[in-house]
C-alpha positions in Angstrom: -180.9 29.4 177.3 -179.1 32.2 180.1 -177.8 34.9 177.3 -174.4 34.4 178.9 -174.1 31.1 178.3 -173.1 28.9 175.6 -173.6 25.6 176.5 -176.2 24.4 179.3 -177.3 21.3 180.9 -180.7 20.7 182.7 -180.9 17.8 185.4 -179.4 15.4 182.4 -179.7 11.6 182.4 -179.0 8.5 180.4 -180.0 5.2 180.9 -178.9 1.7 179.4 -181.1 -1.1 178.9 -178.8 -4.5 180.1 -179.7 -7.3 178.6 -178.5 -10.8 180.0 -178.8 -12.5 176.0 -179.6 -11.1 173.1 -183.0 -13.9 173.2 -184.2 -11.2 176.5 -185.2 -8.4 173.7 -187.2 -10.4 172.0 -188.5 -11.5 175.3 -189.7 -8.4 176.2 -190.9 -7.5 172.7 -193.5 -10.3 172.9 -194.4 -11.4 176.1 -194.2 -7.5 177.7 -192.5 -8.7 181.0 -188.9 -7.5 181.9 -186.0 -9.0 181.0 -183.9 -5.8 181.1 -181.7 -4.3 184.1 -181.3 -0.3 183.8 -177.9 1.2 184.1 -177.7 4.7 185.0 -174.7 6.4 183.4 -175.3 9.9 184.4 -177.8 11.3 187.1 -179.4 14.3 186.9 -176.4 16.9 185.2 -176.6 20.0 185.2 -174.0 22.7 183.9 -173.6 25.9 182.2 -170.1 27.0 180.3 -170.1 30.5 179.2 -168.4 31.5 176.0 -164.3 31.4 176.3 -164.6 29.2 179.3 -162.5 25.8 178.7 -163.9 22.8 181.0 -161.5 20.4 182.2 -163.5 16.9 182.6 -161.5 14.0 185.3 -163.2 10.8 186.7 -162.4 7.1 186.7 -163.3 5.2 183.8 -166.6 4.1 183.5 -167.4 7.2 185.3 -170.2 8.9 183.0 -167.4 11.4 181.0 -167.4 10.1 177.5 -171.5 9.5 177.6 -171.3 13.2 178.7 -169.6 14.6 176.0 -171.2 12.5 173.2 -174.7 13.6 174.7 -172.9 17.7 173.8 -171.7 16.3 170.9 -175.2 15.6 169.8 -174.5 11.7 169.1 -176.0 10.9 172.1 -179.6 11.8 172.9 -180.1 12.4 177.1 -183.0 10.0 178.7 -184.1 12.8 180.8 -183.5 16.7 180.6 -182.5 19.3 178.5 -178.9 20.4 175.9 -179.2 23.7 174.6 -176.4 24.8 172.6 -175.0 27.7 170.3 -172.1 28.1 168.3 -170.9 25.3 165.9 -169.9 21.9 168.5 -166.9 19.6 166.8 -166.0 16.7 168.9 -162.9 14.0 168.6 -164.6 11.5 171.1 -163.4 7.9 169.8 -160.7 7.9 167.4 -161.9 6.9 164.3 -165.8 7.9 164.8 -167.1 9.0 161.4 -164.4 7.3 159.3 -164.6 4.4 157.3 -162.0 2.5 156.9 -161.4 1.3 153.8 -161.6 5.2 152.2 -158.4 7.1 152.1 -157.5 9.9 154.6 -158.3 12.6 151.8 -161.9 10.8 151.2 -162.8 10.7 154.7 -162.2 14.3 155.1 -164.4 14.9 152.8 -167.0 12.1 153.9 -166.8 13.5 157.2 -167.0 17.1 156.6 -170.7 16.0 154.9 -171.4 14.4 158.0 -171.0 17.2 159.7 -172.8 19.1 157.3 -170.2 21.3 155.6 -170.3 22.0 151.7 -167.9 20.2 149.2 -166.3 23.8 148.0 -166.2 24.7 151.6 -164.0 21.4 152.3 -161.6 22.0 149.5 -160.6 25.4 150.6 -160.1 23.9 154.1 -157.9 21.1 152.5 -154.4 22.3 152.3 -155.0 23.8 155.8 -155.9 20.2 156.7 -153.4 18.4 155.1 -150.5 20.7 156.2 -151.7 20.2 160.0 -152.0 16.5 159.8 -148.3 16.2 158.2 -149.4 12.9 156.8 -147.5 12.8 153.8 -147.9 10.3 151.0 -150.2 8.6 153.7 -152.9 11.2 152.6 -154.2 9.1 150.2 -153.5 5.6 151.4 -156.7 3.9 152.9 -157.3 4.5 156.7 -157.1 0.6 157.4 -153.8 1.0 157.1 -152.9 4.2 159.8 -151.9 3.5 163.1 -153.5 4.6 166.0 -150.9 8.0 165.9 -151.9 8.8 162.5 -155.3 8.5 163.1 -155.6 11.1 165.6 -153.6 13.3 163.8 -155.9 12.8 160.6 -159.0 13.3 163.2 -157.1 16.9 165.2 -156.7 18.2 162.1 -160.1 18.3 160.7 -161.8 18.9 164.0 -159.1 22.4 164.4 -159.4 23.6 160.7 -162.8 23.3 160.4 -163.0 26.3 162.8 -165.1 25.2 165.5 -166.9 27.8 168.1 -167.3 24.6 170.6 -164.1 22.0 170.7 -164.8 18.6 172.6 -161.5 16.8 173.2 -162.0 12.9 174.4 -158.8 11.5 175.5 -157.4 12.2 172.3 -154.2 13.5 173.0 -152.8 9.9 174.5 -151.9 8.6 171.9 -149.4 9.7 168.9 -145.5 11.1 169.2 -144.9 13.4 171.7 -144.1 16.3 168.8 -147.8 15.9 167.5 -149.1 16.3 170.8 -147.7 19.4 171.4 -148.3 20.6 168.3 -152.1 20.1 168.8 -151.4 21.6 172.8 -150.3 24.8 171.2 -153.4 25.2 168.9 -155.3 24.2 171.7 -153.9 27.2 173.8 -154.1 29.3 170.5 -157.9 28.4 170.1 -158.9 29.5 174.2 -156.8 32.8 173.5 -159.1 33.4 170.1 -162.1 33.0 172.6 -163.0 29.1 171.8 -165.1 27.3 174.1 -163.6 23.7 175.1 -164.2 21.2 176.7 -161.4 18.9 177.2 -161.3 15.3 179.3 -158.3 13.6 180.0 -156.5 11.3 182.4 -153.0 13.5 181.7 -154.2 15.6 184.9 -151.5 18.5 184.6 -152.5 18.5 180.8 -156.0 19.2 182.4 -155.0 21.9 185.0 -153.1 23.9 182.3 -155.8 24.2 179.7 -159.1 24.6 181.8 -160.4 27.5 183.8 -162.6 25.0 186.1 -162.7 21.4 186.5 -165.8 19.3 186.9 -164.9 15.6 188.7 -167.5 12.9 187.4 -167.7 10.0 189.7 -170.6 7.3 189.3 -172.5 9.2 186.7 -172.6 12.3 188.5 -170.8 15.6 189.1 -168.5 15.1 192.3 -167.1 18.6 192.7 -166.8 21.1 190.3 -164.5 24.3 190.6 -160.9 25.4 190.6 -158.6 23.9 188.7 -155.7 22.8 191.1 -158.2 22.2 193.9 -160.2 19.5 192.0 -157.2 17.6 190.3 -155.6 18.0 193.8 -159.0 16.4 195.2 -159.2 13.8 192.9 -155.2 12.5 193.0 -155.8 12.1 196.1 -158.4 9.7 195.9 -156.4 7.6 193.6 -153.4 7.5 195.9 -155.3 7.1 198.6 -157.3 3.7 196.8 -153.5 2.8 195.3 -152.1 3.3 199.2 -154.6 0.8 200.4 -154.5 -1.8 197.6 -150.9 -2.6 198.4 -150.9 -1.5 201.8 -150.3 -4.5 204.3 -152.7 -3.8 207.3 -150.7 -4.2 210.8 -152.2 -5.5 213.5 -150.8 -4.5 216.9 -150.5 -7.0 220.0 -151.2 -4.2 222.2 -153.0 -6.7 225.4 -153.9 -4.4 228.2 -151.4 -1.7 227.1 -153.9 -0.5 224.3 -155.7 1.0 227.1 -151.9 2.1 228.8 -151.8 5.8 226.5 -154.8 7.1 224.6 -154.7 9.6 221.8 -157.8 11.2 222.7 -157.4 14.4 220.1 -155.0 14.6 217.5 -156.2 18.2 215.2 -154.9 20.9 213.2 -155.5 24.2 215.2 -154.4 27.3 213.2 -156.1 29.6 210.7 -157.6 28.3 207.7 -156.9 28.4 205.2 -153.4 27.1 205.0 -150.8 27.6 201.8 -146.8 27.8 202.0 -145.4 29.8 204.4 -148.4 29.6 206.9 -147.5 27.8 210.5 -148.9 24.5 211.1 -149.5 23.9 214.4 -151.0 20.1 215.6 -152.9 20.1 218.7 -152.2 16.2 221.0 -153.9 15.2 223.7 -153.0 12.0 225.4 -154.9 10.5 228.4 -153.2 7.7 230.7 -154.6 5.5 232.9 -151.1 5.7 235.1 -148.1 8.5 235.6 -145.9 6.1 236.3 -145.7 4.9 232.9 -143.5 6.9 230.4 -143.9 7.4 227.0 -142.7 9.3 223.5 -145.0 10.7 220.9 -144.1 11.1 217.3 -145.8 13.2 214.3 -145.5 12.2 210.6 -146.6 14.7 208.0 -146.9 12.6 204.9 -147.7 12.7 201.0 -150.7 11.0 199.5 -148.3 8.5 198.4 -147.2 7.7 201.7 -144.3 8.8 201.4 -143.1 11.0 204.8 -142.4 14.7 204.4 -141.1 14.7 207.9 -141.2 13.1 211.1 -141.2 15.0 214.6 -140.7 13.2 218.0 -139.9 13.9 221.0 -137.0 10.5 221.2 -135.6 12.3 218.6 -135.6 15.6 220.3 -134.0 14.0 222.5 -136.8 15.1 225.6 -137.2 13.3 228.4 -140.3 11.0 228.3 -143.6 12.0 229.1 -145.7 10.8 231.8 -149.4 10.8 232.6 -152.6 12.9 230.4 -150.8 15.3 229.0 -151.7 18.7 226.3 -149.7 18.6 223.6 -148.5 21.3 220.7 -146.3 21.0 217.8 -145.7 23.9 215.8 -144.4 24.5 212.3 -143.0 27.4 211.7 -143.6 29.3 208.0 -144.4 25.1 206.4 -142.8 25.3 203.1 -144.4 21.9 201.8 -146.1 22.9 198.1 -149.8 23.0 198.0 -151.5 19.7 197.5 -153.3 17.7 200.1 -151.8 15.7 202.9 -152.4 13.5 206.3 -150.7 13.1 209.6 -149.7 10.2 211.4 -149.3 11.1 215.5 -148.6 7.7 217.5 -147.5 7.2 221.2 -144.8 5.0 221.9 -142.8 3.3 224.7 -139.6 4.8 226.9 -137.5 3.7 223.6 -139.4 4.6 220.6 -140.5 1.2 219.9 -143.5 -0.2 221.1 -147.1 1.4 219.5 -149.3 1.7 223.0 -151.4 3.9 220.5 -151.8 5.7 217.8 -154.3 8.0 215.0 -154.7 9.8 212.3 -155.4 13.4 210.5 -156.7 11.4 207.2 -156.6 14.8 205.5 -155.4 18.4 205.3 -155.4 20.9 202.6 -152.3 23.6 201.7 -153.6 25.8 198.9 -151.4 25.4 195.5 -150.0 27.9 193.9 -150.5 28.0 189.9 -147.3 26.5 188.6 -145.5 24.9 191.3 -144.7 21.4 191.0 -142.6 19.0 193.6 -143.1 18.6 197.6 -141.3 21.0 199.1 -139.9 24.9 198.0 -136.8 25.5 197.7 -135.4 29.7 197.6 -133.9 30.1 194.4 -132.0 33.0 191.9 -132.0 32.7 188.3 -129.0 34.3 186.4 -129.1 34.4 182.3 -126.3 35.6 180.4 
């Protein structure tokens, strides 16, 4: 391991054998023929983490996030590759893992601590802080089978937090429980980070991932799809989620264009100003149309849309009182100093008839990105002044 890294993974893969029925395992053993199919949960994952760094992990259910975290925590063995860890790793993975439902909360603390390698004396010293953090009251001496999922999360988080890990792994643990305790956990995580602790944080709460992470990886189909700045990676993932939802719910409209499709066409639609774009930049669209005749009047509309499909703004020649266009044209649409908040957007160009009703042709820019400014939330920037008395 490189000395500057506290965690390093090199070409880590994990594959499972899937059988159609239990008897296929015996058949495979005795008949020496394959009765299984391989499922590859992780494919050649390589990553490094420095001491004090916080890594956010996002992705769909089944993408391989939990498998990766279990391998790092040591509860799973990789099929291939190398995992090197320096320091004490404590993880909150599946809630209740390592706990026994018939034992009380108090008994589970000592049993779980013993599994982790702590002696009884140390656990007795730490127990008051565990009990105080969990705030379970008399339920600390009740069997775990009487606990709600929120109470179980309180106990699990309190044990991990109070045993002072050097590397903490949290996998969706904050998704359950009351808002008060979630806030308490987030405050602890932020203090843990400030004190130099190393964090791996996996959650579908993307805002929390952005807030607590120095860097985010997006796991897709068992591979690292994207690795980088939290704002950029989370924004890209949000874009895919929203596009997927839009495609699912959008009713594709087919336009009966008969011969009109060839009358006016959009042959080019692009953004032609300096990159990277950010709030306050000029946004300049470049459009080229091709007309089969100079006699056909038409209008042009450009819409800017958020990933949800909601319109940010529509500019159209007929909305602005312009005369219809005729013939093949090169057109520039210039938005000076746009005040759109950073994120992914798309643009839609349409050629319409002289009434702005009938569609001749359309073209899309599927994604353009405005750099995010940390902490900004919303769709546009509004100048504002705070006064406090």
